[in-house]
gemmi code that builds the backbone of each chain (N, CA, C; Angstrom):
import gemmi

chains = {
    "A": [
        ("UNK", (28.949, -23.669, 65.539), (29.679, -22.537, 65.006), (30.960, -22.317, 65.824)),
        ("UNK", (32.020, -21.958, 65.147), (33.251, -21.606, 65.827), (33.710, -20.234, 65.301)),
        ("UNK", (34.423, -19.521, 66.180), (34.991, -18.250, 65.738), (36.457, -18.199, 66.148)),
        ("UNK", (37.222, -17.470, 65.371), (38.627, -17.248, 65.705), (38.921, -15.777, 65.466)),
        ("UNK", (39.382, -15.107, 66.498), (39.638, -13.672, 66.393), (41.138, -13.415, 66.328)),
        ("UNK", (41.524, -12.543, 65.412), (42.938, -12.182, 65.292), (43.007, -10.706, 64.929)),
        ("UNK", (44.202, -10.202, 64.846), (44.375, -8.779, 64.515), (45.439, -8.635, 63.439)),
        ("UNK", (45.110, -7.905, 62.411), (46.081, -7.605, 61.337), (46.279, -6.112, 61.340)),
        ("UNK", (47.466, -5.658, 61.708), (47.701, -4.237, 61.970), (46.695, -3.763, 63.016)),
        ("UNK", (45.842, -2.821, 62.675), (44.841, -2.384, 63.656), (43.440, -2.817, 63.232)),
        ("UNK", (43.369, -3.903, 62.471), (42.083, -4.395, 61.979), (41.730, -5.690, 62.712)),
        ("UNK", (40.562, -5.719, 63.336), (40.111, -6.945, 63.978), (39.559, -7.873, 62.913)),
        ("UNK", (39.948, -9.141, 62.980), (39.443, -10.122, 62.018), (38.764, -11.245, 62.790)),
        ("UNK", (37.495, -11.451, 62.509), (36.773, -12.560, 63.118), (36.446, -13.576, 62.021)),
        ("UNK", (37.044, -14.743, 62.126), (36.755, -15.818, 61.179), (35.685, -16.707, 61.779)),
        ("UNK", (34.620, -16.889, 61.034), (33.471, -17.656, 61.522), (33.370, -18.921, 60.701)),
        ("UNK", (33.029, -20.017, 61.352), (32.823, -21.244, 60.599), (31.633, -22.018, 61.181)),
        ("UNK", (31.078, -22.873, 60.330), (29.936, -23.680, 60.771), (28.617, -23.087, 60.356)),
        ("UNK", (27.592, -23.414, 61.085), (26.226, -22.984, 60.748), (25.843, -21.801, 61.608)),
        ("UNK", (25.537, -20.685, 60.975), (25.170, -19.477, 61.707), (23.640, -19.445, 61.858)),
        ("UNK", (23.155, -20.314, 62.710), (21.697, -20.387, 62.965), (21.334, -19.453, 64.128)),
        ("UNK", (20.073, -19.380, 64.543), (19.744, -18.417, 65.602), (20.529, -18.621, 66.885)),
        ("UNK", (20.742, -19.837, 67.304), (21.519, -20.071, 68.530), (22.957, -19.596, 68.365)),
        ("UNK", (23.543, -19.890, 67.210), (24.919, -19.451, 66.942), (24.997, -17.931, 66.810)),
        ("UNK", (23.943, -17.331, 66.304), (23.942, -15.863, 66.163), (24.023, -15.173, 67.525)),
        ("UNK", (23.397, -15.774, 68.513), (23.501, -15.233, 69.870), (24.967, -15.295, 70.346)),
        ("UNK", (25.636, -16.410, 70.008), (27.042, -16.548, 70.378), (27.918, -15.543, 69.607)),
        ("UNK", (27.584, -15.315, 68.357), (28.358, -14.373, 67.561), (28.266, -12.951, 68.152)),
        ("UNK", (27.065, -12.629, 68.606), (26.890, -11.307, 69.249), (27.826, -11.179, 70.445)),
        ("UNK", (28.016, -12.280, 71.175), (28.899, -12.243, 72.347), (30.378, -12.056, 71.924)),
        ("UNK", (30.704, -12.465, 70.715), (32.072, -12.230, 70.197), (32.225, -10.773, 69.786)),
        ("UNK", (31.201, -10.246, 69.126), (31.275, -8.869, 68.622), (31.273, -7.827, 69.773)),
        ("UNK", (30.437, -8.088, 70.789), (30.187, -7.055, 71.801), (31.481, -6.520, 72.435)),
        ("UNK", (32.396, -7.374, 72.933), (33.596, -6.812, 73.561), (34.482, -6.069, 72.568)),
        ("UNK", (34.492, -6.520, 71.315), (35.296, -5.832, 70.310), (34.767, -4.414, 70.079)),
        ("UNK", (33.432, -4.344, 69.938), (32.822, -3.053, 69.638), (32.875, -2.122, 70.842)),
        ("UNK", (32.592, -2.673, 72.011), (32.630, -1.816, 73.196), (34.049, -1.444, 73.585)),
        ("UNK", (35.017, -2.225, 73.078), (36.428, -1.915, 73.360), (37.026, -0.908, 72.405)),
        ("UNK", (36.194, -0.395, 71.508), (36.652, 0.683, 70.655), (37.150, 0.279, 69.279)),
        ("UNK", (36.958, -0.997, 68.924), (37.369, -1.408, 67.570), (36.628, -0.575, 66.526)),
        ("UNK", (37.338, -0.188, 65.486), (36.686, 0.608, 64.431), (36.762, -0.065, 63.070)),
        ("UNK", (37.643, -1.045, 62.969), (37.804, -1.735, 61.684), (37.635, -3.230, 61.935)),
        ("UNK", (36.627, -3.787, 61.300), (36.309, -5.205, 61.571), (36.107, -5.943, 60.251)),
        ("UNK", (36.838, -7.021, 60.100), (36.627, -7.920, 58.971), (35.983, -9.217, 59.508)),
        ("UNK", (34.875, -9.616, 58.899), (34.262, -10.888, 59.262), (34.452, -11.836, 58.100)),
        ("UNK", (35.287, -12.824, 58.340), (35.626, -13.796, 57.289), (34.630, -14.973, 57.386)),
        ("UNK", (33.810, -15.092, 56.360), (32.749, -16.095, 56.383), (33.102, -17.329, 55.543)),
        ("UNK", (34.372, -17.511, 55.263), (34.781, -18.629, 54.411), (34.276, -19.975, 54.918)),
        ("UNK", (34.265, -20.120, 56.229), (33.847, -21.409, 56.808), (32.370, -21.512, 57.135)),
        ("UNK", (31.607, -20.476, 56.768), (30.170, -20.486, 57.096), (29.400, -21.182, 55.977)),
        ("UNK", (28.743, -22.244, 56.345), (27.976, -23.001, 55.357), (26.504, -22.610, 55.340)),
        ("UNK", (26.097, -21.844, 56.362), (24.673, -21.456, 56.453), (24.541, -20.150, 57.218)),
        ("UNK", (23.705, -19.269, 56.718), (23.309, -18.079, 57.467), (21.843, -17.767, 57.162)),
        ("UNK", (21.091, -17.408, 58.177), (19.703, -16.996, 57.986), (19.572, -15.565, 58.451)),
        ("UNK", (18.331, -15.128, 58.674), (18.128, -13.710, 58.998), (18.697, -13.369, 60.367)),
        ("UNK", (18.762, -14.342, 61.286), (19.337, -14.062, 62.595), (20.826, -13.696, 62.467)),
        ("UNK", (21.537, -14.433, 61.611), (22.944, -14.155, 61.389), (23.133, -12.826, 60.659)),
        ("UNK", (22.309, -12.581, 59.661), (22.385, -11.298, 58.930), (22.190, -10.138, 59.893)),
        ("UNK", (21.272, -10.344, 60.831), (20.967, -9.281, 61.799), (22.201, -8.899, 62.609)),
        ("UNK", (22.929, -9.918, 63.097), (24.094, -9.602, 63.910), (25.160, -8.875, 63.103)),
        ("UNK", (25.338, -9.259, 61.852), (26.289, -8.539, 60.978), (25.813, -7.103, 60.793)),
        ("UNK", (24.510, -6.971, 60.570), (23.946, -5.654, 60.325), (24.160, -4.725, 61.521)),
        ("UNK", (23.866, -5.214, 62.718), (23.975, -4.333, 63.879), (25.427, -4.043, 64.237)),
        ("UNK", (26.323, -5.013, 64.033), (27.733, -4.734, 64.234), (28.208, -3.646, 63.292)),
        ("UNK", (27.755, -3.747, 62.029), (28.122, -2.734, 61.046), (27.576, -1.361, 61.418)),
        ("UNK", (26.332, -1.327, 61.884), (25.719, -0.065, 62.283), (26.464, 0.580, 63.459)),
        ("UNK", (26.828, -0.280, 64.420), (27.554, 0.237, 65.579), (28.892, 0.840, 65.145)),
        ("UNK", (29.587, 0.138, 64.249), (30.864, 0.631, 63.761), (30.677, 1.938, 62.972)),
        ("UNK", (29.636, 1.958, 62.165), (29.356, 3.145, 61.345), (29.159, 4.365, 62.213)),
        ("UNK", (28.394, 4.163, 63.295), (28.136, 5.294, 64.209), (29.421, 5.787, 64.866)),
        ("UNK", (30.387, 4.869, 65.026), (31.657, 5.238, 65.663), (32.666, 5.704, 64.641)),
        ("UNK", (32.233, 5.831, 63.382), (33.166, 6.267, 62.353), (33.997, 5.145, 61.772)),
        ("UNK", (33.609, 3.905, 62.076), (34.360, 2.745, 61.603), (33.663, 2.040, 60.457)),
        ("UNK", (34.103, 0.809, 60.212), (33.551, 0.066, 59.076), (33.660, -1.439, 59.317)),
        ("UNK", (32.698, -2.166, 58.774), (32.729, -3.630, 58.802), (32.805, -4.141, 57.358)),
        ("UNK", (33.665, -5.114, 57.146), (33.748, -5.742, 55.825), (33.598, -7.244, 55.973)),
        ("UNK", (32.753, -7.826, 55.137), (32.597, -9.292, 55.099), (33.393, -9.819, 53.926)),
        ("UNK", (33.860, -11.060, 54.040), (34.583, -11.624, 52.909), (34.412, -13.132, 52.805)),
        ("UNK", (34.754, -13.618, 51.625), (34.891, -15.060, 51.370), (33.579, -15.839, 51.548)),
        ("UNK", (32.500, -15.326, 50.970), (31.196, -15.980, 51.117), (31.146, -17.232, 50.236)),
        ("UNK", (30.644, -18.321, 50.821), (30.355, -19.511, 50.018), (29.162, -19.203, 49.097)),
        ("UNK", (29.019, -19.938, 47.990), (27.967, -19.582, 47.023), (26.557, -19.529, 47.632)),
        ("UNK", (26.221, -20.465, 48.472), (24.844, -20.463, 49.033), (24.653, -19.276, 49.982)),
        ("UNK", (25.691, -18.944, 50.704), (25.615, -17.805, 51.608), (25.477, -16.515, 50.810)),
        ("UNK", (26.253, -16.441, 49.741), (26.157, -15.258, 48.868), (24.759, -15.105, 48.292)),
        ("UNK", (24.162, -16.250, 47.956), (22.788, -16.226, 47.425), (21.821, -15.579, 48.430)),
        ("UNK", (22.005, -15.889, 49.704), (21.113, -15.333, 50.732), (21.366, -13.836, 50.879)),
        ("UNK", (22.641, -13.426, 50.833), (22.940, -11.990, 50.847), (22.229, -11.300, 49.665)),
        ("UNK", (22.275, -11.949, 48.517), (21.649, -11.351, 47.317), (20.144, -11.280, 47.485)),
        ("UNK", (19.528, -12.320, 48.010), (18.073, -12.326, 48.180), (17.672, -11.260, 49.191)),
        ("UNK", (18.460, -11.134, 50.254), (18.143, -10.146, 51.300), (18.010, -8.760, 50.661)),
        ("UNK", (18.976, -8.437, 49.846), (18.832, -7.306, 48.935), (18.618, -5.936, 49.543)),
        ("UNK", (18.398, -5.807, 50.838), (18.209, -4.477, 51.389), (19.572, -3.828, 51.521)),
        ("UNK", (19.581, -2.566, 51.847), (20.891, -1.873, 51.808), (21.686, -2.217, 53.034)),
        ("UNK", (22.514, -3.242, 52.882), (23.322, -3.682, 54.005), (24.465, -2.676, 54.222)),
        ("UNK", (24.743, -2.410, 55.472), (25.729, -1.358, 55.756), (27.164, -1.885, 55.799)),
        ("UNK", (27.381, -3.062, 55.217), (28.750, -3.577, 55.192), (29.077, -3.972, 53.754)),
        ("UNK", (30.375, -3.913, 53.451), (30.786, -4.274, 52.106), (31.260, -5.724, 52.080)),
        ("UNK", (31.127, -6.344, 50.922), (31.470, -7.764, 50.801), (32.624, -7.867, 49.815)),
        ("UNK", (33.656, -8.622, 50.230), (34.842, -8.807, 49.389), (35.087, -10.290, 49.124)),
        ("UNK", (35.759, -10.562, 48.043), (35.974, -11.954, 47.635), (36.953, -12.680, 48.567)),
        ("UNK", (37.922, -11.935, 49.100), (38.918, -12.606, 49.927), (39.235, -11.770, 51.169)),
        ("UNK", (39.866, -12.404, 52.139), (40.251, -11.690, 53.352), (41.263, -10.600, 53.030)),
        ("UNK", (42.202, -10.922, 52.147), (43.228, -9.927, 51.778), (42.580, -8.671, 51.214)),
        ("UNK", (41.570, -8.887, 50.340), (40.875, -7.727, 49.749), (40.145, -6.923, 50.816)),
        ("UNK", (39.526, -7.645, 51.755), (38.781, -6.959, 52.803), (39.716, -6.149, 53.668)),
        ("UNK", (40.844, -6.735, 54.037), (41.820, -6.017, 54.880), (42.363, -4.805, 54.137)),
        ("UNK", (42.624, -5.010, 52.838), (43.184, -3.912, 52.042), (42.192, -2.767, 51.820)),
        ("UNK", (40.915, -3.017, 52.085), (39.899, -1.985, 51.817), (39.910, -0.884, 52.866)),
        ("UNK", (40.611, -1.119, 53.991), (40.611, -0.097, 55.055), (41.721, 0.941, 54.810)),
    ],
    "B": [
        ("UNK", (7.248, -41.680, 46.597), (6.794, -42.906, 47.251), (8.000, -43.696, 47.722)),
        ("UNK", (7.879, -44.292, 48.881), (8.951, -45.157, 49.375), (9.999, -44.431, 50.169)),
        ("UNK", (9.913, -43.115, 50.254), (10.889, -42.383, 51.041), (10.297, -42.083, 52.402)),
        ("UNK", (10.860, -42.633, 53.478), (10.286, -42.395, 54.795), (10.414, -40.924, 55.169)),
        ("UNK", (9.362, -40.335, 55.756), (9.431, -38.904, 56.095), (10.271, -38.675, 57.341)),
        ("UNK", (10.719, -37.429, 57.478), (11.272, -36.991, 58.737), (10.141, -36.335, 59.524)),
        ("UNK", (9.879, -36.825, 60.727), (8.855, -36.207, 61.573), (9.546, -35.807, 62.868)),
        ("UNK", (9.414, -34.531, 63.220), (10.158, -33.995, 64.358), (9.208, -33.131, 65.193)),
        ("UNK", (9.211, -33.357, 66.472), (8.396, -32.551, 67.381), (9.314, -31.698, 68.231)),
        ("UNK", (8.999, -30.419, 68.325), (9.796, -29.588, 69.222), (8.904, -28.636, 69.993)),
        ("UNK", (9.364, -28.295, 71.175), (8.671, -27.309, 71.990), (9.045, -25.912, 71.497)),
        ("UNK", (8.362, -24.922, 72.060), (8.648, -23.551, 71.586), (9.928, -23.037, 72.246)),
        ("UNK", (11.016, -23.687, 71.903), (12.313, -23.347, 72.464), (13.316, -23.213, 71.321)),
        ("UNK", (13.888, -22.055, 71.159), (14.739, -21.795, 70.008), (15.997, -22.658, 70.010)),
        ("UNK", (16.413, -23.126, 71.202), (17.612, -23.986, 71.268), (17.382, -25.304, 70.535)),
        ("UNK", (16.132, -25.747, 70.472), (15.827, -26.995, 69.820), (15.971, -26.886, 68.302)),
        ("UNK", (15.964, -25.642, 67.842), (16.035, -25.415, 66.404), (17.333, -25.992, 65.796)),
        ("UNK", (18.424, -25.868, 66.532), (19.705, -26.389, 66.002), (19.632, -27.894, 65.822)),
        ("UNK", (19.011, -28.582, 66.770), (18.892, -30.040, 66.640), (17.999, -30.417, 65.458)),
        ("UNK", (16.936, -29.644, 65.268), (16.070, -29.894, 64.107), (16.839, -29.674, 62.807)),
        ("UNK", (17.652, -28.629, 62.770), (18.414, -28.343, 61.550), (19.445, -29.464, 61.283)),
        ("UNK", (19.997, -30.017, 62.350), (20.863, -31.201, 62.179), (20.074, -32.339, 61.531)),
        ("UNK", (18.837, -32.520, 62.011), (18.004, -33.627, 61.481), (17.672, -33.400, 60.012)),
        ("UNK", (17.428, -32.132, 59.634), (17.154, -31.811, 58.232), (18.391, -32.114, 57.379)),
        ("UNK", (19.553, -31.753, 57.873), (20.788, -32.040, 57.115), (20.987, -33.537, 56.965)),
        ("UNK", (20.669, -34.276, 58.018), (20.817, -35.726, 57.977), (19.831, -36.331, 56.958)),
        ("UNK", (18.616, -35.805, 56.937), (17.602, -36.244, 55.957), (18.112, -35.990, 54.551)),
        ("UNK", (18.728, -34.824, 54.356), (19.265, -34.504, 53.038), (20.362, -35.460, 52.606)),
        ("UNK", (21.234, -35.796, 53.568), (22.326, -36.716, 53.254), (21.771, -38.087, 52.873)),
        ("UNK", (20.819, -38.561, 53.657), (20.263, -39.917, 53.417), (19.604, -39.986, 52.052)),
        ("UNK", (18.930, -38.883, 51.689), (18.175, -38.915, 50.426), (18.916, -38.194, 49.282)),
        ("UNK", (20.192, -37.920, 49.500), (21.047, -37.369, 48.454), (20.493, -36.056, 47.870)),
        ("UNK", (19.939, -35.235, 48.741), (19.474, -33.918, 48.290), (20.693, -33.012, 48.085)),
        ("UNK", (20.612, -32.123, 47.105), (21.725, -31.226, 46.860), (21.823, -30.167, 47.943)),
        ("UNK", (22.985, -29.537, 48.036), (23.243, -28.567, 49.111), (22.265, -27.401, 49.102)),
        ("UNK", (21.900, -26.948, 47.888), (20.996, -25.813, 47.818), (19.616, -26.142, 48.383)),
        ("UNK", (19.158, -27.359, 48.118), (17.855, -27.787, 48.653), (17.900, -27.885, 50.189)),
        ("UNK", (18.962, -28.491, 50.702), (19.079, -28.631, 52.167), (19.149, -27.241, 52.811)),
        ("UNK", (19.914, -26.350, 52.187), (20.022, -24.990, 52.711), (18.634, -24.329, 52.740)),
        ("UNK", (17.907, -24.480, 51.653), (16.577, -23.874, 51.562), (15.651, -24.408, 52.632)),
        ("UNK", (15.709, -25.711, 52.862), (14.837, -26.309, 53.887), (15.203, -25.780, 55.272)),
        ("UNK", (16.500, -25.704, 55.551), (16.889, -25.211, 56.866), (16.531, -23.737, 57.041)),
        ("UNK", (16.649, -22.980, 55.981), (16.259, -21.565, 56.061), (14.765, -21.448, 56.365)),
        ("UNK", (13.959, -22.237, 55.673), (12.523, -22.223, 55.922), (12.218, -22.624, 57.368)),
        ("UNK", (12.903, -23.656, 57.838), (12.710, -24.108, 59.210), (13.064, -22.978, 60.175)),
        ("UNK", (14.235, -22.371, 59.965), (14.659, -21.290, 60.887), (13.644, -20.155, 60.928)),
        ("UNK", (13.290, -19.655, 59.766), (12.464, -18.464, 59.728), (11.039, -18.726, 60.213)),
        ("UNK", (10.465, -19.827, 59.760), (9.059, -20.095, 60.123), (8.945, -20.440, 61.607)),
        ("UNK", (9.854, -21.277, 62.088), (9.738, -21.698, 63.484), (10.114, -20.578, 64.430)),
        ("UNK", (11.104, -19.787, 64.075), (11.444, -18.638, 64.944), (10.254, -17.694, 65.029)),
        ("UNK", (9.636, -17.465, 63.877), (8.443, -16.617, 63.874), (7.340, -17.228, 64.740)),
        ("UNK", (7.199, -18.541, 64.623), (6.175, -19.247, 65.392), (6.443, -19.107, 66.896)),
        ("UNK", (7.699, -19.295, 67.260), (8.076, -19.212, 68.684), (7.867, -17.781, 69.195)),
        ("UNK", (8.251, -16.807, 68.370), (8.177, -15.416, 68.820), (6.757, -14.857, 68.830)),
        ("UNK", (6.016, -15.182, 67.775), (4.733, -14.501, 67.593), (3.543, -15.360, 67.977)),
        ("UNK", (3.684, -16.661, 67.925), (2.539, -17.504, 68.260), (2.614, -17.978, 69.681)),
        ("UNK", (3.591, -17.474, 70.413), (3.880, -18.047, 71.723), (2.734, -17.778, 72.716)),
        ("UNK", (2.431, -18.791, 73.495), (1.488, -18.638, 74.596), (2.189, -19.190, 75.814)),
        ("UNK", (2.631, -18.283, 76.656), (3.545, -18.699, 77.717), (2.843, -19.527, 78.790)),
        ("UNK", (1.533, -19.472, 78.815), (0.847, -20.155, 79.918), (0.630, -21.632, 79.663)),
        ("UNK", (1.036, -22.127, 78.524), (0.921, -23.575, 78.306), (2.001, -24.037, 77.351)),
        ("UNK", (2.404, -25.276, 77.542), (3.420, -25.817, 76.660), (2.838, -25.988, 75.275)),
        ("UNK", (3.579, -25.536, 74.295), (3.124, -25.696, 72.915), (4.073, -26.626, 72.185)),
        ("UNK", (3.527, -27.261, 71.179), (4.341, -28.194, 70.444), (4.229, -27.860, 68.966)),
        ("UNK", (5.357, -27.976, 68.295), (5.415, -27.725, 66.858), (5.793, -29.048, 66.194)),
        ("UNK", (5.069, -29.415, 65.171), (5.384, -30.649, 64.433), (5.969, -30.262, 63.075)),
        ("UNK", (7.078, -30.855, 62.739), (7.706, -30.629, 61.451), (7.752, -31.943, 60.705)),
        ("UNK", (7.256, -31.923, 59.508), (7.211, -33.146, 58.691), (7.849, -32.830, 57.348)),
        ("UNK", (8.818, -33.642, 56.983), (9.562, -33.434, 55.734), (9.446, -34.703, 54.896)),
        ("UNK", (8.924, -34.527, 53.702), (8.720, -35.708, 52.845), (9.195, -35.364, 51.409)),
        ("UNK", (9.444, -36.447, 50.672), (9.741, -36.266, 49.250), (8.584, -36.878, 48.478)),
        ("UNK", (7.982, -36.051, 47.631), (6.848, -36.520, 46.808), (7.183, -36.287, 45.362)),
        ("UNK", (7.316, -37.357, 44.625), (7.681, -37.276, 43.211), (8.915, -36.390, 43.032)),
        ("UNK", (8.727, -35.211, 42.399), (9.891, -34.380, 42.094), (9.982, -33.160, 42.998)),
        ("UNK", (9.389, -33.254, 44.180), (9.508, -32.095, 45.083), (9.632, -32.560, 46.535)),
        ("UNK", (10.205, -31.692, 47.303), (10.312, -31.948, 48.744), (9.285, -31.053, 49.419)),
        ("UNK", (8.567, -31.644, 50.386), (7.454, -30.955, 51.029), (7.753, -30.814, 52.529)),
        ("UNK", (7.704, -29.582, 53.000), (7.938, -29.280, 54.407), (6.623, -28.785, 55.030)),
        ("UNK", (6.142, -29.506, 56.002), (4.904, -29.101, 56.708), (5.270, -28.747, 58.144)),
        ("UNK", (4.810, -27.566, 58.562), (5.067, -27.119, 59.949), (3.711, -26.824, 60.570)),
        ("UNK", (3.373, -27.570, 61.639), (2.057, -27.435, 62.278), (2.264, -27.074, 63.744)),
        ("UNK", (1.345, -26.283, 64.278), (1.400, -25.980, 65.704), (-0.003, -25.962, 66.280)),
        ("UNK", (-0.080, -25.803, 67.603), (-1.385, -25.780, 68.267), (-1.647, -24.405, 68.877)),
        ("UNK", (-1.063, -23.394, 68.256), (-1.255, -22.028, 68.737), (-2.584, -21.470, 68.176)),
        ("UNK", (-2.879, -20.276, 68.573), (-4.073, -19.603, 68.025), (-3.897, -19.438, 66.533)),
        ("UNK", (-4.981, -19.567, 65.770), (-4.861, -19.412, 64.322), (-4.238, -18.055, 63.939)),
        ("UNK", (-3.214, -18.127, 63.126), (-2.525, -16.898, 62.704), (-1.730, -17.237, 61.443)),
        ("UNK", (-2.055, -16.543, 60.373), (-1.324, -16.748, 59.124), (-0.055, -15.934, 59.149)),
        ("UNK", (1.100, -16.564, 59.194), (2.336, -15.783, 59.313), (2.826, -15.237, 57.989)),
        ("UNK", (2.253, -15.667, 56.888), (2.860, -15.325, 55.597), (2.854, -13.849, 55.290)),
        ("UNK", (1.750, -13.117, 55.528), (1.807, -11.705, 55.155), (2.539, -10.859, 56.190)),
        ("UNK", (2.751, -11.375, 57.378), (3.170, -10.495, 58.455), (4.369, -10.985, 59.245)),
        ("UNK", (4.971, -12.087, 58.785), (5.965, -12.739, 59.621), (7.052, -11.809, 60.107)),
        ("UNK", (7.351, -11.906, 61.363), (8.494, -11.231, 61.948), (9.626, -12.217, 61.939)),
        ("UNK", (10.728, -11.888, 61.293), (11.768, -12.882, 61.096), (12.609, -13.120, 62.341)),
        ("UNK", (13.539, -14.067, 62.161), (14.461, -14.386, 63.253), (15.265, -13.165, 63.672)),
        ("UNK", (15.269, -12.163, 62.818), (15.943, -10.920, 63.162), (15.475, -10.336, 64.475)),
        ("UNK", (14.249, -10.609, 64.808), (13.679, -9.954, 65.971), (14.103, -10.627, 67.286)),
        ("UNK", (14.842, -11.708, 67.188), (15.108, -12.497, 68.381), (15.655, -11.688, 69.539)),
        ("UNK", (16.672, -10.908, 69.271), (17.280, -10.169, 70.365), (17.155, -8.670, 70.187)),
        ("UNK", (16.293, -8.249, 69.264), (16.382, -6.869, 68.865), (15.280, -5.924, 69.260)),
        ("UNK", (14.092, -6.416, 69.632), (13.014, -5.502, 69.898), (12.676, -4.725, 68.648)),
        ("UNK", (12.487, -3.403, 68.793), (12.069, -2.615, 67.635), (13.210, -1.991, 66.883)),
        ("UNK", (14.449, -2.336, 67.211), (15.565, -1.631, 66.594), (15.733, -1.982, 65.126)),
        ("UNK", (15.156, -3.124, 64.683), (15.286, -3.483, 63.271), (14.650, -2.422, 62.386)),
        ("UNK", (13.432, -2.025, 62.769), (12.715, -1.022, 61.963), (13.493, 0.286, 61.962)),
        ("UNK", (13.989, 0.625, 63.124), (14.747, 1.870, 63.245), (15.989, 1.838, 62.380)),
        ("UNK", (16.584, 0.678, 62.291), (17.826, 0.532, 61.530), (17.577, 0.319, 60.043)),
        ("UNK", (16.317, 0.136, 59.684), (15.986, -0.011, 58.265), (15.955, -1.440, 57.754)),
        ("UNK", (15.912, -2.421, 58.669), (15.806, -3.812, 58.250), (14.307, -4.115, 58.017)),
        ("UNK", (13.954, -4.636, 56.854), (12.541, -4.940, 56.610), (11.999, -5.947, 57.634)),
        ("UNK", (10.810, -5.675, 58.150), (10.201, -6.577, 59.128), (9.929, -7.938, 58.547)),
        ("UNK", (9.785, -8.004, 57.225), (9.450, -9.268, 56.588), (10.671, -9.972, 56.000)),
        ("UNK", (11.856, -9.568, 56.410), (13.050, -10.146, 55.806), (13.079, -11.673, 55.872)),
        ("UNK", (12.769, -12.209, 57.041), (12.832, -13.678, 57.205), (11.937, -14.398, 56.198)),
        ("UNK", (10.703, -13.960, 56.117), (9.763, -14.619, 55.202), (10.115, -14.309, 53.744)),
        ("UNK", (10.693, -13.152, 53.522), (11.154, -12.821, 52.165), (12.270, -13.779, 51.722)),
        ("UNK", (13.147, -14.103, 52.646), (14.234, -15.069, 52.312), (13.617, -16.410, 51.966)),
        ("UNK", (12.612, -16.834, 52.768), (11.970, -18.134, 52.497), (11.312, -18.112, 51.113)),
        ("UNK", (10.618, -17.031, 50.824), (9.994, -16.912, 49.495), (11.041, -17.021, 48.374)),
        ("UNK", (12.227, -16.513, 48.681), (13.276, -16.514, 47.674), (13.868, -17.898, 47.384)),
        ("UNK", (13.695, -18.821, 48.348), (14.343, -20.127, 48.171), (13.343, -21.272, 47.979)),
        ("UNK", (12.079, -21.055, 48.364), (11.087, -22.124, 48.180), (10.210, -21.798, 46.974)),
        ("UNK", (9.565, -22.814, 46.414), (8.758, -22.599, 45.215), (7.290, -22.293, 45.537)),
        ("UNK", (6.819, -22.781, 46.657), (5.386, -22.572, 46.966), (5.190, -22.584, 48.477)),
        ("UNK", (4.333, -21.697, 48.948), (4.013, -21.664, 50.386), (2.504, -21.533, 50.538)),
        ("UNK", (1.942, -22.336, 51.424), (0.489, -22.322, 51.624), (0.185, -22.380, 53.117)),
        ("UNK", (-0.730, -21.541, 53.530), (-1.181, -21.553, 54.940), (-2.526, -22.244, 55.050)),
        ("UNK", (-2.666, -23.138, 56.036), (-3.958, -23.793, 56.282), (-4.325, -23.612, 57.758)),
        ("UNK", (-5.386, -22.872, 58.041), (-5.830, -22.792, 59.437), (-6.422, -24.134, 59.870)),
        ("UNK", (-6.205, -24.507, 61.116), (-6.800, -25.733, 61.649), (-7.680, -25.366, 62.818)),
        ("UNK", (-8.480, -26.312, 63.257), (-9.399, -26.028, 64.355), (-8.631, -25.560, 65.596)),
        ("UNK", (-7.549, -26.247, 65.894), (-6.734, -25.842, 67.043), (-5.290, -25.617, 66.621)),
        ("UNK", (-5.089, -24.708, 65.727), (-3.721, -24.438, 65.346), (-3.558, -24.004, 63.905)),
        ("UNK", (-2.341, -24.177, 63.411), (-1.957, -23.675, 62.105), (-1.098, -24.705, 61.387)),
        ("UNK", (-1.155, -24.680, 60.080), (-0.249, -25.516, 59.297), (0.255, -24.718, 58.091)),
        ("UNK", (1.563, -24.784, 57.918), (2.188, -24.185, 56.733), (2.765, -25.316, 55.892)),
        ("UNK", (2.498, -25.248, 54.606), (3.041, -26.254, 53.701), (3.948, -25.542, 52.694)),
        ("UNK", (5.194, -25.957, 52.652), (6.163, -25.317, 51.755), (6.717, -26.397, 50.821)),
        ("UNK", (6.848, -26.039, 49.567), (7.302, -27.025, 48.569), (8.500, -26.489, 47.818)),
        ("UNK", (9.392, -27.410, 47.483), (10.545, -27.036, 46.629), (10.756, -28.157, 45.613)),
        ("UNK", (10.795, -27.741, 44.361), (11.047, -28.720, 43.308), (12.484, -29.204, 43.365)),
        ("UNK", (12.652, -30.460, 43.074), (13.988, -31.045, 43.085), (14.528, -31.094, 41.668)),
        ("UNK", (15.746, -30.613, 41.512), (16.364, -30.666, 40.185), (16.626, -32.108, 39.815)),
        ("UNK", (17.088, -32.871, 40.766), (17.353, -34.276, 40.526), (17.496, -34.967, 41.878)),
        ("UNK", (17.138, -36.210, 41.893), (17.337, -37.002, 43.110), (18.131, -38.230, 42.724)),
        ("UNK", (19.251, -38.407, 43.412), (20.041, -39.622, 43.175), (19.593, -40.656, 44.175)),
        ("UNK", (18.863, -41.651, 43.729), (18.353, -42.676, 44.659), (19.334, -43.830, 44.738)),
    ],
}
model = gemmi.Model(1)
for chain_id, residues in chains.items():
    chain = gemmi.Chain(chain_id)
    for i, (resn, *xyz) in enumerate(residues, 1):
        res = gemmi.Residue()
        res.name, res.seqid = resn, gemmi.SeqId(i, " ")
        for name, pos in zip(("N", "CA", "C"), xyz):
            atom = gemmi.Atom()
            atom.name, atom.element = name, gemmi.Element(name[0])
            atom.pos, atom.b_iso = gemmi.Position(*pos), 0.0
            res.add_atom(atom)
        chain.add_residue(res)
    model.add_chain(chain)
structure = gemmi.Structure()
structure.add_model(model)
structure.setup_entities()
């Protein structure tokens, strides 16, 4: 898994690529932690390059979203590949983040 | 018939999971499995083995998990066996979500069975078989087509 962090206006954008398996999910948490503890309130997670996500990856997105929500912020996911979208759909519980078709749409949602 | 199985042994170490998932992807490439099938197999591997490592763990002795992947007629069969105490994970599995979280999943409203629910959503059949010294799970997925 690889990540690339950038900033658009005051929105943090984390682009993730590769396989978001349990080991990679631990690494993703390490990317999120300094952003969240540094006071970020608007976070876009671009999953265009993610070919796989399981419950460990969903968990990290969930907890990042919850942390932002508690701080009055928001997390938006975007650009899901079809198989990844299928897993989001199967998960089906009330995820605290919104999903957008493209990064532009996600950024514009704030 | 005629398709050599993938047989993989791993210790109860979650870091080995990534290497096993690489092996599953390679198996899929060799046998021309479609992306959805390979994804489903890797999801099953992640959720079942993470549950096995977390819940079946016995720290006082090295445990080994055997993963066997075969193609039988029009389905792919994933067998996961271990030498832990007998325990059927299907009704109660704690998913990979629990890896770093403790009890916060329940507090946050994430279903405790999410991992196994995902597996149910992508596989066609799951069966638990207790063994004298361990457990075996057999998961099956029908193949839409195989390009040989």
